[in-house]
Backbone as JSON, one array per atom type, in Angstrom:
{
  "sequence": "MKNVVVRYVRESYDELVHKVTWPTWVELQNNTVVVSIASLIIALIVFFMDFIFGVQHIQFGSFIWKGLLGFLYGA",
  "N": [[88.1, 54.9, 65.89], [90.68, 55.48, 65.02], [91.25, 57.71, 66.6], [91.49, 56.54, 69.12], [93.8, 55.0, 68.9], [95.74, 56.96, 68.33], [95.57, 58.48, 70.68], [96.4, 56.55, 72.53], [99.09, 56.16, 71.72], [100.15, 58.72, 72.16], [99.78, 58.99, 74.97], [101.33, 56.86, 75.85], [103.88, 57.64, 74.97], [104.16, 60.02, 76.47], [104.2, 58.94, 79.06], [106.52, 57.34, 78.98], [108.49, 59.27, 78.56], [108.18, 61.22, 80.59], [107.36, 60.05, 83.04], [108.6, 57.62, 83.61], [111.34, 56.3, 85.37], [114.5, 56.24, 84.36], [117.45, 54.21, 84.39], [120.74, 55.31, 85.39], [123.82, 55.57, 83.46], [125.91, 54.34, 84.87], [124.52, 52.79, 86.77], [123.26, 51.04, 85.0], [125.47, 49.7, 83.9], [126.48, 48.43, 86.22], [124.32, 46.75, 86.91], [124.31, 45.14, 84.65], [126.7, 43.73, 84.95], [126.12, 42.29, 87.3], [123.97, 40.66, 86.42], [125.28, 39.22, 84.41], [127.23, 37.77, 85.88], [125.55, 36.26, 87.57], [124.2, 34.75, 85.63], [126.34, 33.25, 84.6], [127.07, 31.75, 86.87], [124.73, 30.21, 87.27], [124.73, 28.8, 84.83], [127.07, 27.28, 85.14], [126.36, 25.71, 87.34], [124.26, 24.18, 86.22], [125.74, 22.86, 84.23], [127.55, 21.3, 85.8], [125.71, 19.71, 87.17], [124.61, 18.27, 85.03], [126.95, 16.94, 84.23], [127.63, 15.43, 86.54], [125.35, 13.79, 86.92], [125.35, 12.48, 84.55], [124.09, 13.11, 82.01], [124.86, 13.14, 79.37], [126.91, 10.73, 77.81], [130.3, 10.71, 78.35], [133.42, 10.26, 76.91], [136.52, 9.33, 78.13], [139.42, 8.6, 76.94], [139.61, 5.22, 77.17], [137.69, 5.04, 79.02], [134.34, 5.49, 79.89], [132.36, 8.03, 81.0], [129.51, 7.79, 82.82], [128.09, 9.14, 84.59], [127.0, 9.56, 88.02], [124.52, 8.36, 88.53], [124.39, 6.58, 86.4], [126.39, 4.75, 87.09], [125.39, 3.82, 89.52], [123.0, 2.54, 88.81], [123.83, 0.86, 86.84], [123.62, 1.46, 84.14]],
  "CA": [[89.15, 53.94, 66.13], [91.94, 56.18, 64.82], [91.44, 58.56, 67.78], [91.91, 55.7, 70.25], [95.2, 54.62, 68.66], [96.55, 58.17, 68.48], [95.59, 58.8, 72.1], [97.23, 55.55, 73.18], [100.49, 56.43, 71.4], [100.54, 59.96, 72.87], [99.88, 58.71, 76.41], [102.49, 55.99, 76.05], [105.07, 58.49, 74.81], [104.22, 60.91, 77.63], [104.59, 58.16, 80.22], [107.91, 56.92, 78.83], [109.39, 60.42, 78.61], [108.05, 62.04, 81.79], [107.02, 59.34, 84.28], [109.48, 56.47, 83.84], [112.68, 56.62, 85.88], [115.47, 55.44, 83.63], [118.7, 54.07, 85.15], [121.91, 56.04, 84.88], [124.75, 54.7, 82.75], [126.65, 53.56, 85.86], [123.6, 51.77, 87.28], [123.06, 50.07, 83.94], [126.68, 48.88, 83.83], [126.54, 47.59, 87.41], [123.3, 45.72, 86.79], [124.75, 44.22, 83.6], [127.72, 42.87, 85.55], [125.44, 41.39, 88.23], [123.22, 39.68, 85.64], [126.25, 38.36, 83.73], [127.81, 36.86, 86.87], [124.5, 35.34, 87.99], [123.98, 33.82, 84.51], [127.49, 32.35, 84.55], [126.96, 30.82, 88.01], [123.63, 29.26, 86.98], [125.17, 27.92, 83.74], [128.03, 26.34, 85.71], [125.61, 24.76, 88.18], [123.58, 23.25, 85.33], [126.77, 22.03, 83.61], [128.03, 20.3, 86.75], [124.63, 18.75, 87.41], [124.59, 17.39, 83.85], [128.15, 16.11, 84.26], [127.55, 14.48, 87.66], [124.27, 12.83, 86.71], [125.61, 11.76, 83.31], [123.07, 13.32, 80.99], [125.49, 12.66, 78.15], [128.04, 9.86, 78.08], [131.53, 11.38, 77.94], [134.47, 9.25, 76.84], [137.88, 9.74, 78.49], [140.25, 7.48, 76.51], [138.79, 4.02, 77.09], [136.73, 5.12, 80.12], [133.14, 6.27, 79.54], [131.7, 8.61, 82.18], [128.05, 7.64, 82.71], [127.5, 9.88, 85.7], [126.8, 8.79, 89.24], [123.34, 7.54, 88.39], [124.73, 5.5, 85.48], [127.14, 3.74, 87.82], [124.52, 3.23, 90.54], [121.98, 1.68, 88.22], [124.46, 0.0, 85.85], [123.11, 1.79, 82.8]],
  "C": [[90.52, 54.6, 66.02], [92.27, 57.05, 66.03], [91.98, 57.76, 68.96], [93.38, 55.33, 70.11], [96.12, 55.82, 68.86], [96.66, 58.55, 69.95], [96.49, 57.83, 72.87], [98.72, 55.83, 72.95], [100.97, 57.67, 72.13], [100.71, 59.71, 74.36], [101.07, 57.81, 76.72], [103.78, 56.79, 75.95], [105.24, 59.38, 76.03], [104.7, 60.14, 78.87], [106.06, 57.77, 80.15], [108.89, 58.1, 78.99], [109.36, 61.1, 79.98], [107.85, 61.27, 83.09], [107.94, 58.17, 84.61], [110.83, 56.96, 84.35], [113.67, 55.69, 85.21], [116.76, 55.34, 84.45], [119.8, 54.92, 84.53], [122.82, 55.04, 84.18], [125.52, 53.81, 83.72], [125.77, 52.47, 86.46], [123.38, 50.66, 86.26], [124.27, 49.14, 83.81], [126.77, 47.93, 85.03], [125.53, 46.45, 87.34], [123.66, 44.69, 85.72], [125.78, 43.25, 84.14], [127.07, 41.86, 86.48], [124.69, 40.29, 87.47], [124.17, 38.72, 84.93], [126.85, 37.34, 84.69], [126.77, 35.83, 87.32], [124.22, 34.31, 86.89], [125.11, 32.82, 84.41], [127.42, 31.32, 85.67], [125.88, 29.79, 87.75], [124.04, 28.3, 85.87], [126.17, 26.88, 84.25], [127.34, 25.29, 86.58], [124.91, 23.72, 87.3], [124.59, 22.33, 84.65], [127.24, 20.94, 84.56], [126.95, 19.29, 87.11], [124.52, 17.77, 86.24], [125.78, 16.42, 83.89], [128.06, 15.04, 85.34], [126.5, 13.41, 87.4], [124.36, 12.12, 85.36], [124.53, 11.91, 82.27], [123.6, 12.87, 79.63], [126.67, 11.79, 78.55], [129.29, 10.53, 77.51], [132.65, 10.35, 77.98], [135.82, 9.89, 77.14], [138.8, 8.58, 78.11], [139.39, 6.25, 76.34], [137.71, 4.0, 78.17], [135.55, 5.99, 79.69], [132.47, 6.72, 80.84], [130.2, 8.55, 81.97], [127.34, 8.44, 83.8], [127.27, 8.98, 86.88], [125.58, 7.89, 89.13], [123.59, 6.36, 87.45], [125.49, 4.38, 86.17], [126.28, 3.06, 88.88], [123.56, 2.21, 89.95], [122.53, 0.78, 87.12], [123.99, 0.25, 84.44], [124.22, 1.85, 81.78]]
}
């Protein structure tokens, strides 16, 4: 059993060091920017969907925003 674990660790190390193509620092930075922008866009889309459909009631002074569905169905 010990031999199997040692062999697995050695083969994993060999693969990570010699066979895996790691991104350069510039590629990593560019991909980080792309993922950050995409995450921000998706978060904004979800926020606006929540706001439009009135997932939470938001009070503006004496006016309570119930979302479009809240006004349509009189909830």
